[in-house]
N, C-alpha and C positions, 0 to 999 in steps of 0.2 A: 657931107661929113669930111671933115678936114683931117689932115695927116696927124695932127697933134692928138685928136680924140682917138684915132685908131691906135696910136702908140700907147696911150693911157689904158685903153681897154685891153690891149695885148699884155701890158705889164700886170694888170689886175688878174687876167686869166693865168698868166705864168705864176704869180704869187699863190693863187689858189691851188694850182697844180703842184707847185713845189711844197706847199703846206700839206697837201693830201699825201704826197709821196713821202715827205719827212715823217708825218704821223704814222703812215703805214710801216715805214722802216723802224721807227721807235717801237711800235706795237709788235712787229716781227722780232725785234731784238729782245723785248721783254718776254715774249712767248718762247723764244729759244732759250733764254736763261731759265725760265720756269720748267720747260720741257727737260732741260739738262738736269736740273735739280731733282725732278721726279724720276727721271731715267736712272740716274746714278744711285738714288735711294733704293730703287728696285734691283740694282745689280750688286751692291755691297753694303755692309753694315759699318764700314770704317768711316768715321766722321771726317777724318783728315781728307780722304779721297773725295768725299761728298763736297766738302768746302772747296777743295782745289779745283775740281771739275766745274763747279758753278762759277767760281771766280775766273777761270780760264775763258769761259764763254762771256761772262759779264765784261771783262776787260778787253778781250780781243775780238769780240762780236762774232761775225760769221767765220772768219778764219779760225778762231778759237773753237767754234762749233765743229768745224771740219776736223780739227786736231782731236777733239773729244770723241767724235764718231769713230775715228781711226784707232784711238788708244783705249776706248772703253772696254770693260770686261765683256766677252762674247755672249754670256748667258746671264739671265736674270736669276735671282735667288729662287724664284718659283720654279724655273726650268731646272736648276741644279737639284732642287728638292725632288722634283718629278723623276729626274734621271737617277737619283739615289734610290728612290722607291722602286723603279724599274729594275735597277741592278740588284737590289735586295730580293725582289720577287724572283728574278732569274736565278740568283744563288740559292734561294730556298727551293726552287724547282729542281736544281741539280742535287741538292742535299736532302732528297726526300727520305732517305734512310735515316736521317738524323731528326726525325720528328715522331711524336707519339702517334701510334695508329688510332687511338681513340679520340683525343682532343686536338690533334694536329699541331700542337705547340712544339717549338724547337727544343730538343734535348741534346745533351752532350753525349758523345759516343760511349762513355764509360758509366752512364747512369744505369742503375739497376731498376729503379722505379721512376715514373713520371712525377715530377714535383707538383704538377698542377692537378692531375686527376688520380694520382696514386696507382696507375696501371703498372703491372709488372712488365718491364721491358726486356730484362735479361735475367739470367740466373748466374750464380757464381760457381766456379769449379770447386769440387770438394777437396781437391788436392792442392792446387796452386792459388785458389781463390781469385782468379781473374774473371772478369765478366764474360759470359757466353751468351750468344744468341739463343733464344728459346728453341729454335728448330734443330740446333746442332746436337748430334748424338755422341760426339767425342770432343774433348778439349783439344784445340789445335796447339796449345802451348806446352802441355805436359803429356798428352795422349791418354788421359783418364777417360774411361767410359762414363758418360754423364748419368746413365741410368743404373750403374752399379752401386752397391752399398759402399760407404766410405771405407777406405783402406784400413784405417785404424780400428773400425768396428769389426771388420773381417778378421784382422790379426788377433784381436782380443777374443773373438768367438772361437777361433781355431786354437788359441793357447789354452783357453779354459776347457775345451773339449778333450785335449790330450794330456791333461795333468795326471801324473801318477798319484796313487793313494799316498796319504801322509804316512811317513815312517817314523818309528821311535827307535832310537838307538841309545842304549845305556842311559835311559832316563832323560834323554834330551829329545826335543821335537825338531825334526828336520823339515823345513818348508821348501817346496819347489814351485810355489806359485809365482806368477809374474809380478815384478815390482811395480809400483804405481807410476814410476816416472818413465818407463820406456817399454814395457812389455817383455823385458829379457828375464831369463830365469836367474834366480839368486843362488845357484849352486846348492851346496849343503851348508847353509849358514846355521850354526847351532844356536838355539835359543833355550834358555832355561825354562823349565816347566814351573809355572806358578802353582804352588801347592796349597 
């Protein structure tokens, strides 16, 4: 074997090796561009960022890939969604008192009835009409006893029970019954007798 044949074979082996390495690097470059495109799509819905990240890796190759890995959003959209679900579940665990005891749906603190299953959640105060927890015996806002009769009914009952008999003076009827607008007595207002 002569030196010329040896150099020719060495050149052929080097060409094959360089071709294989070049093909491998091109395949690796295409794979890195494809991976970047898929990764950025999983991390953001912004089209501009998706195109910019893909072009960064396509133009600058492996240094661009390194820059992308450093600057990319830290979490995927799926991870962000899972985190938001965990946070919502945690907050719902904290706000147990703001859920319906029957259907477990979230309700606002001032709801009287559950809008989903129509369960009575609270009652209203007879005096100030604010929502009260069913277990409370007294309104914390105005001090009214929850189980007492309404104050207006008690006053009306007391006023009716203590009415004096109707009196007639000089042909005129004197009425001392409570007026319809406030329960106060109307003194001796003369009314003419319809005859």
